[in-house]
All heavy atoms as an XYZ file, in Angstrom:
857
protein
N      18.581    -27.609      8.881
C      19.489    -26.944      9.841
C      18.771    -26.798     11.129
O      17.671    -26.295     11.160
C      19.899    -25.617      9.226
C      20.760    -24.894     10.171
S      21.136    -23.222      9.560
C      22.628    -23.571      8.726
N      19.414    -27.122     12.138
C      18.819    -27.042     13.493
C      18.995    -25.598     14.030
O      19.628    -24.728     13.428
C      19.549    -27.974     14.435
O      20.827    -27.602     14.615
N      18.448    -25.314     15.137
C      18.436    -24.108     15.826
C      19.908    -23.657     16.209
O      20.624    -24.580     16.550
C      17.488    -24.121     16.994
C      17.285    -22.736     17.664
N      16.538    -21.761     17.029
C      17.626    -22.272     18.799
C      16.460    -20.740     17.835
N      17.095    -20.995     18.915
N      20.233    -22.459     16.157
C      21.606    -21.998     16.555
C      21.720    -22.243     18.095
O      20.893    -21.766     18.878
C      21.801    -20.528     16.262
C      21.739    -20.220     14.830
C      23.110    -20.076     16.930
C      21.846    -18.767     14.398
N      22.735    -23.018     18.419
C      22.951    -23.256     19.839
C      24.152    -22.478     20.323
O      25.222    -22.967     20.620
C      23.210    -24.824     20.090
O      24.332    -25.192     19.289
N      23.951    -21.263     20.481
C      24.994    -20.312     20.839
C      24.286    -19.076     21.496
O      23.309    -18.505     21.085
C      25.804    -19.748     19.681
C      26.974    -18.916     20.080
C      28.124    -19.403     20.696
C      26.805    -17.493     20.004
C      29.133    -18.659     21.067
C      27.843    -16.573     20.326
C      28.979    -17.274     20.920
O      30.057    -16.397     21.328
N      24.809    -18.747     22.670
C      24.313    -17.537     23.444
C      25.231    -16.339     23.120
O      26.356    -16.348     23.543
C      24.238    -17.736     24.937
N      24.683    -15.456     22.332
C      25.424    -14.248     21.893
C      25.579    -13.301     23.042
O      24.569    -12.994     23.702
C      24.714    -13.594     20.791
C      24.709    -14.100     19.386
C      23.836    -15.181     19.147
C      25.676    -13.874     18.504
C      23.923    -15.784     17.866
C      25.759    -14.446     17.259
C      24.861    -15.357     16.993
N      26.855    -12.913     23.354
C      27.011    -11.801     24.384
C      27.039    -10.367     23.628
O      26.865    -10.353     22.474
C      28.279    -12.046     25.188
C      29.571    -11.938     24.347
O      29.647    -11.113     23.503
N      30.577    -12.790     24.785
N      27.217     -9.347     24.419
C      27.104     -7.969     23.796
C      28.084     -7.867     22.726
O      27.821     -7.328     21.651
C      27.263     -6.961     24.987
C      27.257     -5.597     24.459
N      26.077     -4.917     23.996
C      28.327     -4.759     24.198
C      26.472     -3.754     23.570
N      27.714     -3.655     23.735
N      29.354     -8.291     22.994
C      30.463     -8.062     21.996
C      30.198     -8.856     20.681
O      30.451     -8.471     19.588
C      31.789     -8.222     22.524
O      31.963     -9.552     22.971
N      29.587    -10.044     20.941
C      29.248    -10.873     19.708
C      28.182    -10.203     18.912
O      28.295    -10.257     17.688
C      28.701    -12.277     20.253
C      29.708    -13.086     20.949
O      30.845    -12.951     20.898
O      29.243    -13.957     21.727
N      27.204     -9.703     19.533
C      26.108     -8.972     18.827
C      26.652     -7.796     18.127
O      26.280     -7.512     16.949
C      24.863     -8.617     19.774
C      24.251     -9.930     20.297
C      23.897     -7.691     19.205
C      23.389     -9.697     21.521
N      27.411     -7.038     18.817
C      28.000     -5.827     18.178
C      28.844     -6.120     16.932
O      28.656     -5.524     15.910
C      28.866     -5.043     19.226
C      29.494     -3.760     18.738
C      30.244     -3.033     19.808
O      30.029     -3.204     21.010
O      31.130     -2.270     19.423
N      29.711     -7.146     16.995
C      30.601     -7.562     15.921
C      29.729     -8.089     14.787
O      29.970     -7.816     13.613
C      31.643     -8.530     16.406
N      28.756     -8.919     15.086
C      27.930     -9.538     14.081
C      26.976     -8.465     13.349
O      26.902     -8.456     12.118
C      27.066    -10.673     14.624
O      27.910    -11.609     15.326
C      26.321    -11.395     13.583
N      26.403     -7.597     14.156
C      25.591     -6.536     13.516
C      26.476     -5.694     12.662
O      25.959     -5.360     11.577
C      24.929     -5.753     14.732
N      27.708     -5.398     13.049
C      28.552     -4.585     12.181
C      28.888     -5.298     10.888
O      28.747     -4.752      9.791
C      29.854     -4.172     12.862
C      30.710     -3.433     11.944
C      30.509     -2.166     11.724
C      31.829     -4.067     11.307
C      31.222     -1.428     10.829
C      32.625     -3.338     10.393
C      32.283     -1.972     10.119
O      33.068     -1.344      9.174
N      29.210     -6.614     10.986
C      29.497     -7.376      9.852
C      28.231     -7.500      8.887
O      28.423     -7.417      7.675
C      29.922     -8.811     10.185
N      27.094     -7.533      9.483
C      25.820     -7.603      8.634
C      25.638     -6.210      7.938
O      24.841     -6.171      6.921
C      24.642     -7.927      9.583
C      24.578     -9.342      9.945
C      23.631     -9.533     11.032
C      24.252    -10.342      8.748
N      26.187     -5.129      8.425
C      26.118     -3.871      7.706
C      27.164     -3.742      6.616
O      26.882     -2.967      5.595
C      26.320     -2.673      8.615
O      27.537     -2.507      9.117
C      25.343     -2.705      9.771
N      28.245     -4.482      6.709
C      29.372     -4.344      5.738
C      28.994     -5.277      4.548
O      29.214     -4.856      3.364
C      30.628     -4.896      6.343
C      31.736     -4.986      5.332
C      31.101     -3.863      7.415
N      28.421     -6.463      4.732
C      28.220     -7.370      3.701
C      27.360     -6.798      2.366
O      27.891     -6.959      1.275
C      27.473     -8.658      4.156
C      27.245     -9.743      3.155
C      28.598    -10.311      2.612
C      26.441    -10.872      3.757
N      26.294     -6.139      2.609
C      25.703     -5.615      1.432
C      26.316     -4.633      0.673
O      26.140     -4.376     -0.523
C      24.249     -5.045      2.044
C      24.149     -5.616      3.423
C      25.544     -5.889      3.822
N      27.197     -3.908      1.437
C      28.028     -2.726      0.711
C      29.118     -3.323     -0.217
O      29.823     -2.526     -0.963
C      28.645     -1.879      1.736
C      27.528     -1.026      2.519
C      28.175     -0.038      3.381
N      28.578     -0.718      4.691
C      29.597     -0.298      5.408
N      30.265      0.777      5.143
N      29.870     -0.922      6.537
N      29.455     -4.682     -0.074
C      30.552     -5.152     -0.864
C      30.223     -5.442     -2.317
O      31.181     -5.628     -3.091
C      31.082     -6.389     -0.187
C      31.610     -6.214      1.245
C      32.001     -7.528      1.824
C      32.879     -5.204      1.207
N      28.959     -5.527     -2.658
C      28.552     -5.766     -4.024
C      28.937     -7.132     -4.485
O      29.275     -7.338     -5.637
N      28.838     -8.136     -3.667
C      29.230     -9.464     -4.053
C      28.082    -10.328     -4.655
O      28.365    -11.345     -5.170
C      29.681    -10.189     -2.795
C      30.963     -9.535     -2.109
C      31.347    -10.313     -0.839
C      32.164     -9.525     -2.981
N      26.935     -9.808     -4.628
C      25.702    -10.624     -5.129
C      25.829    -10.683     -6.659
O      26.275     -9.702     -7.298
C      24.414     -9.956     -4.702
N      25.235    -11.735     -7.169
C      25.342    -12.041     -8.602
C      24.212    -11.204     -9.485
O      24.402    -11.094    -10.591
C      25.244    -13.478     -8.820
C      26.507    -14.319     -8.347
C      26.337    -15.714     -8.591
O      25.479    -16.126     -9.433
O      27.235    -16.486     -8.044
N      23.206    -10.722     -8.726
C      22.140     -9.983     -9.414
C      21.600     -9.002     -8.388
O      21.772     -9.086     -7.179
C      21.049    -10.954     -9.843
O      20.475    -11.493     -8.704
N      20.834     -8.086     -9.010
C      20.158     -7.068     -8.120
C      19.119     -7.768     -7.262
O      18.959     -7.395     -6.049
C      19.453     -6.017     -8.954
C      20.375     -5.051     -9.682
C      21.095     -4.234     -8.579
O      20.574     -3.718     -7.671
O      22.313     -3.938     -8.789
N      18.462     -8.825     -7.744
C      17.463     -9.543     -6.936
C      18.111    -10.236     -5.716
O      17.717    -10.086     -4.633
C      16.738    -10.526     -7.768
N      19.273    -10.798     -5.982
C      20.007    -11.475     -4.860
C      20.612    -10.416     -3.945
O      20.576    -10.728     -2.707
C      21.210    -12.305     -5.434
C      21.859    -13.147     -4.386
C      20.919    -14.096     -3.681
O      20.196    -14.921     -4.379
N      20.807    -14.145     -2.338
N      21.050     -9.177     -4.375
C      21.511     -8.184     -3.619
C      20.405     -7.722     -2.697
O      20.610     -7.541     -1.405
C      22.077     -7.054     -4.442
N      19.148     -7.604     -3.105
C      18.064     -7.204     -2.309
C      17.715     -8.287     -1.277
O      17.433     -7.959     -0.090
C      16.794     -6.952     -3.132
C      15.583     -6.498     -2.297
C      15.828     -5.170     -1.591
O      16.659     -4.272     -1.984
O      15.158     -4.993     -0.507
N      17.732     -9.558     -1.693
C      17.498    -10.632     -0.763
C      18.496    -10.626      0.374
O      18.197    -10.711      1.589
C      17.445    -12.077     -1.474
C      16.178    -12.111     -2.316
C      17.495    -13.157     -0.505
C      16.260    -13.217     -3.291
N      19.807    -10.447     -0.038
C      20.878    -10.477      0.992
C      20.709     -9.327      1.882
O      21.001     -9.374      3.212
C      22.230    -10.336      0.304
C      22.640    -11.527     -0.519
O      21.890    -12.615     -0.462
N      23.635    -11.444     -1.322
N      20.364     -8.091      1.377
C      20.155     -6.917      2.268
C      19.014     -7.189      3.261
O      19.193     -6.918      4.469
C      19.829     -5.769      1.372
C      19.494     -4.516      2.115
C      20.525     -3.757      2.812
C      18.163     -4.008      2.258
C      20.205     -2.672      3.589
C      17.887     -2.933      3.106
C      18.921     -2.219      3.691
O      18.637     -1.196      4.469
N      17.938     -7.714      2.789
C      16.814     -8.035      3.735
C      17.171     -9.050      4.740
O      16.720     -8.930      5.940
C      15.578     -8.503      2.884
C      14.988     -7.417      2.001
C      14.486     -6.197      2.779
O      14.123     -6.260      3.894
N      14.704     -4.994      2.182
N      18.014    -10.055      4.409
C      18.413    -11.011      5.383
C      19.415    -10.488      6.437
O      19.281    -10.768      7.591
C      19.079    -12.215      4.721
C      18.067    -13.168      3.958
C      18.894    -14.155      3.058
C      17.299    -13.950      4.961
N      20.286     -9.609      5.940
C      21.175     -8.849      6.831
C      20.336     -7.990      7.868
O      20.612     -8.019      9.007
C      22.151     -7.921      6.131
S      23.470     -8.796      5.169
N      19.400     -7.255      7.342
C      18.543     -6.489      8.221
C      17.747     -7.265      9.284
O      17.731     -6.953     10.408
C      17.597     -5.628      7.379
S      18.371     -4.321      6.449
N      17.172     -8.368      8.778
C      16.286     -9.128      9.725
C      17.166     -9.924     10.720
O      16.802     -9.906     11.892
C      15.458    -10.059      8.944
O      16.154    -11.046      8.217
N      18.305    -10.377     10.307
C      19.275    -11.079     11.232
C      19.830    -10.101     12.323
O      19.837    -10.383     13.457
C      20.396    -11.730     10.462
N      20.231     -8.916     11.860
C      20.667     -7.973     12.797
C      19.682     -7.547     13.849
O      19.949     -7.440     14.994
C      21.216     -6.623     12.043
N      18.519     -7.266     13.298
C      17.302     -6.873     14.140
C      17.104     -8.025     15.229
O      16.885     -7.689     16.397
C      16.065     -6.689     13.394
C      14.972     -6.190     14.236
C      13.630     -5.863     13.319
C      12.529     -5.467     14.185
N      11.298     -5.211     13.378
N      17.086     -9.250     14.791
C      16.839    -10.382     15.772
C      17.884    -10.427     16.781
O      17.694    -10.702     17.939
C      16.715    -11.680     14.983
C      15.415    -11.750     14.303
C      15.247    -13.052     13.536
C      13.943    -13.220     12.750
N      13.742    -14.371     12.063
N      19.134    -10.277     16.374
C      20.337    -10.282     17.330
C      20.292     -9.214     18.362
O      20.415     -9.416     19.503
C      21.656    -10.248     16.517
C      22.064    -11.491     15.784
C      23.308    -11.099     14.939
C      22.313    -12.711     16.673
N      19.966     -8.066     17.796
C      19.876     -6.900     18.715
C      18.760     -7.012     19.756
O      18.980     -6.569     20.934
C      19.781     -5.559     17.927
C      21.090     -5.328     17.147
C      19.381     -4.448     18.811
C      21.056     -4.267     16.101
N      17.666     -7.548     19.281
C      16.544     -7.792     20.236
C      16.565     -9.130     20.998
O      15.585     -9.538     21.591
C      15.221     -7.730     19.361
C      15.008     -6.324     18.849
O      15.248     -5.389     19.538
N      14.479     -6.259     17.634
N      17.710     -9.860     20.864
C      17.922    -11.118     21.527
C      16.901    -12.141     21.171
O      16.546    -13.024     21.992
C      17.989    -10.963     22.993
C      19.071    -10.008     23.431
N      20.349    -10.382     23.546
C      18.968     -8.642     23.780
C      21.110     -9.217     23.948
N      20.241     -8.273     24.154
N      16.390    -12.065     19.977
C      15.363    -13.144     19.492
C      16.112    -14.408     19.166
O      17.349    -14.424     18.768
C      14.680    -12.617     18.252
N      15.448    -15.452     19.339
C      16.047    -16.736     19.052
C      15.555    -17.530     17.846
O      15.943    -18.544     17.575
C      15.873    -17.722     20.359
O      14.395    -17.841     20.514
C      16.457    -17.137     21.599
N      14.657    -16.845     17.155
C      14.119    -17.465     15.930
C      14.883    -17.052     14.634
O      14.216    -16.835     13.615
C      12.611    -17.083     15.859
C      12.345    -15.496     15.704
O      13.306    -14.772     16.062
O      11.276    -15.219     15.151
N      16.105    -17.162     14.672
C      16.977    -16.965     13.484
C      16.756    -18.137     12.553
O      16.913    -19.202     12.886
C      18.399    -16.774     13.916
C      18.588    -15.556     14.748
C      19.320    -16.720     12.654
C      19.955    -15.360     15.410
N      16.441    -17.725     11.285
C      16.171    -18.712     10.234
C      17.427    -19.131      9.682
O      18.493    -18.658      9.816
C      15.310    -18.127      9.114
O      16.117    -17.175      8.478
C      14.025    -17.485      9.566
N      17.410    -20.399      8.997
C      18.591    -20.907      8.347
C      19.237    -19.954      7.318
O      20.478    -19.872      7.332
C      18.099    -22.245      7.664
C      16.870    -22.675      8.480
C      16.293    -21.460      8.951
N      18.370    -19.264      6.534
C      18.864    -18.272      5.642
C      19.604    -17.120      6.429
O      20.676    -16.621      5.954
C      17.823    -17.724      4.745
C      17.352    -18.699      3.650
O      18.202    -19.667      3.332
O      16.320    -18.547      3.118
N      18.965    -16.648      7.514
C      19.657    -15.625      8.292
C      20.952    -16.133      8.855
O      21.943    -15.376      8.951
C      18.696    -15.166      9.403
C      17.495    -14.351      8.869
C      16.466    -14.205      9.974
O      16.289    -14.951     10.841
O      15.599    -13.247      9.695
N      21.004    -17.368      9.334
C      22.260    -17.966      9.904
C      23.327    -18.000      8.833
O      24.497    -17.673      9.027
C      21.973    -19.352     10.541
C      23.157    -19.944     11.107
C      23.776    -19.318     12.287
C      23.624    -21.181     10.666
C      24.902    -19.954     12.847
C      24.681    -21.806     11.402
C      25.401    -21.108     12.411
N      22.925    -18.433      7.634
C      23.922    -18.437      6.589
C      24.451    -17.053      6.156
O      25.623    -16.842      5.966
C      23.351    -19.172      5.316
C      23.188    -20.646      5.441
C      22.863    -21.291      4.096
N      21.473    -21.060      3.787
C      20.456    -21.847      4.159
N      20.654    -22.896      4.941
N      19.228    -21.514      3.869
N      23.496    -16.094      6.331
C      23.946    -14.763      6.068
C      24.814    -14.117      7.087
O      25.855    -13.540      6.773
C      22.643    -13.802      5.915
O      21.830    -14.377      4.865
C      22.995    -12.441      5.594
N      24.568    -14.547      8.323
C      25.519    -14.140      9.406
C      26.880    -14.722      9.213
O      27.840    -14.015      9.355
C      24.950    -14.618     10.753
C      23.697    -13.887     11.181
C      26.022    -14.599     11.883
C      22.920    -14.411     12.408
N      26.911    -16.016      8.843
C      28.247    -16.578      8.580
C      28.999    -15.948      7.411
O      30.149    -15.672      7.459
C      28.145    -18.120      8.378
C      27.673    -18.799      9.641
C      29.413    -18.744      7.800
C      27.382    -20.224      9.525
N      28.212    -15.676      6.294
C      28.795    -14.962      5.137
C      29.310    -13.616      5.473
O      30.381    -13.142      5.090
C      27.733    -14.880      4.029
N      28.622    -12.847      6.365
C      28.980    -11.553      6.762
C      30.285    -11.646      7.556
O      31.165    -10.773      7.404
C      27.854    -10.887      7.588
N      30.278    -12.592      8.473
C      31.459    -12.747      9.304
C      32.709    -13.181      8.526
O      33.808    -12.649      8.667
C      31.268    -13.777     10.444
C      30.233    -13.327     11.474
C      29.854    -14.558     12.453
C      30.716    -12.148     12.327
N      32.499    -14.061      7.568
C      33.513    -14.462      6.653
C      34.024    -13.381      5.785
O      35.215    -13.188      5.556
C      33.085    -15.650      5.806
C      32.906    -16.948      6.568
C      32.252    -17.981      5.676
O      31.505    -17.783      4.787
N      32.591    -19.303      6.061
N      33.169    -12.481      5.216
C      33.488    -11.335      4.497
C      34.337    -10.383      5.275
O      35.330     -9.765      4.716
C      32.226    -10.703      3.816
N      33.979    -10.119      6.482
C      34.614     -9.222      7.386
C      36.037     -9.772      7.661
O      36.991     -8.853      7.638
C      33.854     -9.036      8.596
O      32.512     -8.593      8.361
C      34.513     -7.976      9.530
N      36.216    -11.064      7.816
C      37.484    -11.612      8.113
C      38.328    -11.440      6.821
O      39.635    -11.147      6.950
C      37.388    -13.106      8.423
C      38.730    -13.740      8.789
C      38.590    -15.157      9.272
C      39.898    -15.714      9.545
N      39.809    -17.035     10.103
N      37.790    -11.600      5.688
C      38.522    -11.450      4.356
C      38.994    -10.060      4.249
O      40.046     -9.731      3.690
C      37.670    -11.912      3.206
C      37.461    -13.487      3.118
C      36.488    -13.773      1.974
C      38.811    -14.130      2.898
N      38.175     -9.117      4.628
C      38.566     -7.655      4.665
C      39.739     -7.488      5.526
O      40.807     -6.846      5.150
C      37.390     -6.715      5.170
C      36.297     -6.755      4.022
C      37.937     -5.336      5.318
C      35.025     -6.060      4.391
N      39.692     -8.052      6.747
C      40.818     -7.866      7.679
C      42.157     -8.534      7.101
O      43.164     -7.895      7.288
C      40.514     -8.600      8.983
C      39.313     -7.863      9.735
C      41.672     -8.627      9.929
C      38.628     -8.614     10.837
N      41.995     -9.672      6.460
C      43.107    -10.245      5.792
C      43.632     -9.611      4.517
O      44.760    -10.035      4.049
C      42.798    -11.755      5.471
C      42.462    -12.649      6.693
C      42.008    -13.977      6.227
C      43.685    -12.704      7.677
N      42.883     -8.637      4.035
C      43.296     -7.939      2.791
C      42.812     -8.618      1.543
O      43.263     -8.115      0.465
N      41.991     -9.634      1.614
C      41.592    -10.287      0.514
C      40.307     -9.615     -0.252
O      40.055     -9.942     -1.344
C      41.119    -11.729      0.822
C      42.364    -12.603      1.205
O      43.519    -12.247      0.770
O      42.176    -13.550      1.948
N      39.650     -8.773      0.487
C      38.649     -7.891     -0.026
C      38.933     -6.500      0.217
O      39.298     -6.170      1.376
C      37.233     -8.259      0.489
C      36.753     -9.663      0.224
C      36.182     -7.201      0.046
C      35.389    -10.059      0.843
N      39.050     -5.697     -0.733
C      39.478     -4.313     -0.637
C      38.324     -3.422     -0.327
O      37.238     -3.479     -0.923
C      40.193     -3.806     -1.843
C      41.570     -4.459     -2.090
C      42.308     -3.798     -3.237
O      42.042     -2.582     -3.555
O      43.107     -4.546     -3.793
N      38.419     -2.602      0.773
C      37.466     -1.540      1.144
C      38.239     -0.358      1.528
O      39.458     -0.279      1.631
C      36.621     -2.116      2.360
C      35.760     -3.212      1.884
C      37.482     -2.425      3.483
N      37.511      0.799      1.898
C      38.200      1.974      2.323
C      38.898      1.761      3.633
O      38.515      0.770      4.376
C      37.172      3.093      2.320
C      35.979      2.909      3.352
O      36.175      3.204      4.514
O      34.956      2.236      2.864
N      39.798      2.650      3.985
C      40.474      2.561      5.189
C      39.687      2.438      6.481
O      39.975      1.775      7.417
C      41.619      3.639      5.249
N      38.577      3.308      6.553
C      37.827      3.421      7.683
C      37.048      2.111      7.907
O      37.102      1.570      9.091
C      36.780      4.503      7.570
C      35.883      4.661      8.791
C      34.862      5.790      8.537
C      34.005      5.925      9.831
N      32.627      5.932      9.533
N      36.486      1.556      6.884
C      35.861      0.275      7.012
C      36.801     -0.849      7.491
O      36.467     -1.701      8.349
C      35.219     -0.198      5.662
O      34.220      0.845      5.349
C      34.458     -1.557      5.823
N      38.001     -0.966      6.839
C      38.965     -1.828      7.177
C      39.339     -1.729      8.613
O      39.426     -2.761      9.403
C      40.263     -1.692      6.319
S      41.486     -2.969      6.573
N      39.584     -0.587      9.132
C      40.018     -0.287     10.512
C      38.831     -0.773     11.525
O      39.100     -1.412     12.495
C      40.187      1.111     10.695
O      40.497      1.399     12.058
N      37.632     -0.468     11.140
C      36.448     -0.848     11.870
C      36.314     -2.384     11.985
O      36.053     -2.998     12.976
C      35.189     -0.271     11.344
C      35.103      1.178     11.631
C      33.986      1.934     10.868
O      33.292      1.319     10.021
O      33.641      3.053     11.217
N      36.561     -3.056     10.830
C      36.537     -4.565     10.731
C      37.590     -5.115     11.784
O      37.397     -6.086     12.486
C      36.790     -5.064      9.298
S      35.396     -4.802      8.272
N      38.789     -4.515     11.665
C      39.935     -5.053     12.519
C      39.613     -4.917     13.996
O      40.123     -5.695     14.771
C      41.192     -4.196     12.155
C      41.803     -4.648     10.852
C      43.073     -3.896     10.460
C      43.622     -4.374      9.084
N      44.817     -3.558      8.837
N      38.736     -3.986     14.370
C      38.402     -3.830     15.772
C      37.665     -4.988     16.315
O      37.574     -5.254     17.543
C      37.752     -2.485     16.036
O      36.330     -2.521     15.517
N      37.075     -5.772     15.367
C      36.298     -6.905     15.798
C      36.962     -8.255     15.444
O      36.429     -9.362     15.548
C      34.943     -6.923     15.039
C      34.035     -5.787     15.329
C      33.833     -4.756     14.366
C      33.488     -5.618     16.571
C      33.067     -3.634     14.720
C      32.673     -4.509     16.908
C      32.456     -3.610     15.920
O      31.730     -2.462     16.169
N      38.251     -8.222     15.137
C      38.997     -9.441     14.664
C      38.866    -10.546     15.577
O      38.481    -11.704     15.127
C      40.585     -9.061     14.622
C      41.423    -10.180     14.297
C      41.409    -10.631     12.834
C      42.244    -10.748     15.066
C      42.148    -11.697     12.556
C      43.065    -11.846     14.795
C      43.017    -12.236     13.450
N      39.114    -10.437     16.812
C      39.012    -11.664     17.817
C      37.689    -12.110     17.962
O      37.443    -13.403     17.935
C      39.652    -11.316     19.192
C      41.195    -10.941     19.060
C      41.696     -9.763     19.149
C      42.044    -12.057     18.795
C      43.028     -9.450     19.072
C      43.387    -11.764     18.678
C      43.977    -10.488     18.791
N      36.651    -11.363     18.092
C      35.335    -11.741     18.235
C      34.898    -12.532     16.841
O      34.174    -13.578     17.016
C      34.339    -10.607     18.419
O      34.827     -9.879     19.633
C      32.917    -11.005     18.684
N      35.229    -11.931     15.720
C      34.844    -12.551     14.544
C      35.473    -13.953     14.341
O      34.809    -14.935     14.005
C      35.227    -11.641     13.281
C      34.268    -10.498     13.256
C      35.161    -12.441     11.935
C      34.724     -9.382     12.364
N      36.760    -14.052     14.715
C      37.331    -15.414     14.729
C      36.744    -16.408     15.639
O      36.532    -17.587     15.291
C      38.900    -15.265     15.008
C      39.711    -14.832     13.847
O      39.241    -15.033     12.652
N      40.845    -14.295     14.044
N      36.425    -16.001     16.909
C      35.739    -16.844     17.851
C      34.378    -17.271     17.290
O      34.002    -18.488     17.348
C      35.545    -16.004     19.120
C      34.687    -16.908     20.170
C      34.371    -16.080     21.345
C      33.221    -15.057     21.073
N      32.645    -14.472     22.101
N      33.578    -16.345     16.714
C      32.274    -16.737     16.206
C      32.344    -17.680     14.995
O      31.608    -18.656     14.912
C      31.526    -15.463     15.815
C      31.051    -14.542     16.986
C      30.556    -13.230     16.491
C      30.003    -15.279     17.867
N      33.286    -17.348     14.074
C      33.396    -18.287     12.883
C      33.803    -19.618     13.374
O      33.320    -20.652     12.821
C      34.456    -17.712     11.935
C      33.939    -16.551     11.094
C      34.990    -15.976     10.252
C      32.846    -17.047     10.158
N      34.790    -19.812     14.334
C      35.263    -21.143     14.856
C      33.993    -21.797     15.398
O      33.800    -22.963     15.074
C      36.344    -20.898     15.805
O      36.575    -22.130     16.422
N      33.272    -21.184     16.210
C      32.086    -21.776     16.836
C      31.056    -22.232     15.838
O      30.531    -23.305     15.871
C      31.461    -20.784     17.947
O      32.410    -20.442     18.846
C      30.247    -21.300     18.533
N      30.739    -21.314     14.924
C      29.682    -21.673     13.959
C      30.068    -22.683     12.954
O      29.250    -23.545     12.613
C      29.219    -20.362     13.188
C      28.491    -19.405     14.077
C      28.523    -18.073     13.807
C      27.846    -19.731     15.271
C      27.857    -17.143     14.585
C      27.257    -18.873     16.177
C      27.200    -17.445     15.851
N      31.410    -22.701     12.562
C      31.861    -23.673     11.670
C      31.767    -25.053     12.319
O      31.393    -26.132     11.666
C      33.176    -23.351     11.202
C      33.157    -22.129     10.105
C      34.492    -21.553      9.797
O      35.507    -21.866     10.346
O      34.440    -20.653      9.047
N      32.120    -25.170     13.565
C      32.029    -26.401     14.334
C      30.597    -26.930     14.363
O      30.280    -28.096     14.183
C      32.526    -26.282     15.763
C      34.133    -26.105     15.746
C      34.516    -25.913     17.173
C      36.009    -25.620     17.292
N      36.427    -25.197     18.561
N      29.614    -26.011     14.539
C      28.297    -26.270     14.678
C      27.765    -26.833     13.374
O      27.030    -27.794     13.286
C      27.387    -25.160     15.081
C      26.005    -25.452     15.344
C      25.176    -24.227     15.809
O      25.710    -23.355     16.456
N      23.843    -24.291     15.629
N      28.188    -26.203     12.195
C      27.745    -26.625     10.905
C      28.232    -28.038     10.639
O      27.624    -28.817      9.916
C      28.279    -25.718      9.814
C      27.449    -24.344      9.753
C      28.231    -23.494      8.785
C      26.008    -24.547      9.376
N      29.463    -28.374     10.978
C      30.007    -29.622     10.805
C      29.360    -30.769     11.520
O      29.298    -31.936     11.143
C      31.538    -29.678     11.112
C      32.468    -28.862     10.267
C      33.878    -28.915     10.806
C      32.543    -29.436      8.888
N      28.720    -30.369     12.695
C      28.037    -31.420     13.410
C      26.582    -31.739     12.945
O      26.037    -32.693     13.327
C      27.777    -30.917     14.913
C      29.144    -30.815     15.684
C      28.911    -30.147     17.050
O      27.808    -29.668     17.433
N      30.109    -30.145     17.756
N      26.133    -30.946     11.964
C      24.745    -31.157     11.432
C      24.793    -32.166     10.301
O      25.749    -32.476      9.696
C      24.213    -29.907     10.889
C      23.921    -28.946     12.092
C      23.225    -27.662     11.732
O      22.783    -27.516     10.637
O      23.051    -26.914     12.624
């Protein structure tokens, strides 16, 4: 996988960082070990985004995409969460759709 060719703006970072906090809370991992790996990847990816680091690893990039996809599924009602989390996810709807579209296009080009 090549380097992410996308310049995150403030709202992109905010939406992605939020999605990275939601993903570990969903309990989607198949094992405790995988849940811990996912949590660590979410933390490291969020830290790098917030610090504007460009050394996002392929695993972190996949975790970012998974977090954005999970957040979109929450918005669509395909994953059930509490009302507060759902409302917060909805506040990032347009940014999440933009990012997913951009990243999915990038993945197809590889």
